[in-house]
C-alpha positions as CSV (number, residue, x, y, z in Angstrom):
1,M,38.0,-24.0,51.7
2,K,36.9,-25.7,48.9
3,L,34.0,-27.7,50.3
4,L,33.8,-24.0,52.4
5,K,33.4,-22.3,49.0
6,S,30.5,-25.2,48.0
7,L,28.7,-24.8,50.7
8,C,28.3,-21.3,50.5
9,I,27.3,-21.6,47.3
10,I,24.6,-24.2,48.2
11,F,23.5,-22.1,50.6
12,G,23.5,-19.3,48.0
13,F,21.5,-20.5,46.2
14,S,18.0,-21.6,48.6
15,F,19.0,-18.1,50.3
16,L,17.9,-17.2,46.9
17,G,15.1,-18.8,46.6
18,D,13.9,-17.7,49.9
19,M,13.9,-14.5,49.0
20,L,12.3,-14.1,45.8
21,H,9.8,-17.1,48.1
22,S,9.7,-14.2,50.2
23,L,9.3,-10.9,47.8
24,F,7.5,-12.4,45.1
25,N,4.7,-14.8,47.8
26,L,4.6,-17.6,45.2
27,P,3.0,-20.9,47.0
28,I,6.4,-22.9,46.4
29,P,8.9,-22.9,49.2
30,G,12.0,-21.5,49.2
31,S,14.2,-24.0,49.4
32,I,12.5,-25.3,46.6
33,I,13.1,-22.4,44.4
34,G,16.6,-22.6,45.8
35,L,16.9,-25.8,44.7
36,L,15.1,-25.4,41.0
37,L,17.8,-22.5,40.1
38,L,20.8,-24.7,41.8
39,F,19.5,-27.3,39.2
40,I,19.3,-24.7,36.0
41,G,22.5,-23.2,36.6
42,L,24.2,-26.9,36.7
43,Y,22.2,-27.7,33.6
44,T,23.3,-24.7,31.6
45,K,26.2,-25.3,32.8
46,V,26.5,-21.4,33.4
47,L,27.3,-23.6,37.3
48,D,29.9,-26.3,37.0
49,L,29.6,-29.2,38.7
50,D,33.2,-28.9,40.4
51,L,32.1,-25.9,42.2
52,V,29.1,-28.3,44.2
53,E,30.2,-31.7,43.9
54,D,32.3,-31.8,47.3
55,S,29.8,-30.4,49.9
56,G,26.7,-32.3,47.6
57,T,28.0,-35.7,48.6
58,S,29.0,-35.0,52.3
59,L,25.7,-33.2,52.7
60,Q,24.3,-36.6,50.9
61,K,25.8,-38.7,52.8
62,N,25.5,-37.6,56.3
63,M,21.8,-37.1,55.4
64,G,20.4,-39.4,58.1
65,F,21.8,-36.5,61.0
66,L,20.0,-33.8,59.0
67,F,16.6,-35.2,60.0
68,I,17.2,-35.9,63.9
69,P,15.1,-31.8,64.1
70,L,12.8,-33.3,62.2
71,M,12.0,-36.0,64.8
72,V,12.8,-34.6,67.7
73,G,10.2,-31.7,66.8
74,L,7.9,-34.7,66.7
75,I,7.8,-36.1,70.1
76,D,6.2,-32.5,71.1
77,Q,3.5,-33.6,68.5
78,V,2.0,-36.9,70.2
79,E,-1.4,-36.1,70.5
80,L,-1.9,-34.7,66.5
81,L,0.4,-37.9,66.1
82,K,-2.2,-40.3,67.7
83,L,-5.1,-38.6,65.7
84,Y,-3.5,-38.5,62.4
85,G,-1.1,-41.2,62.6
86,F,-2.6,-43.6,61.0
87,N,-3.3,-40.8,57.5
88,L,0.4,-40.3,58.2
89,L,1.4,-43.9,57.3
90,I,-0.3,-44.0,54.5
91,V,0.7,-41.2,53.2
92,I,4.6,-41.6,53.4
93,I,3.8,-44.7,52.4
94,V,1.7,-43.8,49.2
95,T,5.0,-40.9,48.6
96,T,7.4,-43.3,48.6
97,S,6.5,-45.7,46.7
98,V,5.5,-43.3,43.3
99,T,9.0,-41.6,44.3
100,Y,10.7,-45.6,43.6
101,I,8.5,-45.3,40.6
102,I,10.0,-43.0,39.2
103,V,13.6,-41.8,39.6
104,A,13.3,-45.8,38.8
105,K,11.4,-45.1,35.3
106,V,13.8,-42.0,34.8
107,S,17.4,-43.6,36.1
108,Q,16.4,-46.3,33.2
109,K,15.6,-44.0,30.2
110,V,18.8,-41.9,31.9
111,T,21.0,-45.3,31.8
112,R,20.1,-46.7,27.8
113,H,19.9,-42.1,26.7
114,E,23.5,-42.8,26.9
């Protein structure tokens, strides 16, 4: 029951982000707005981490399964991959590298601060 409540909270923030995106025609996707609202709620201690930790951990452990629909959909786009595949590969490599570097630097600063 705790896992279901936890998932409902996370999906509720996602839904709220989608609603705000639709209402105000924001350039940021609703899912990102929902994540930011969830982060703000956790950071300001309005929302207790224990309420969402169980489902967050479960989602993180099973993240690979969440990419299966994306990959299946990508199979339908073979022609686009032939045209832009190399460009996509370069973008993926660069953005992944930049993300790893930023996460590493932030992690170092956080662990030093603690």
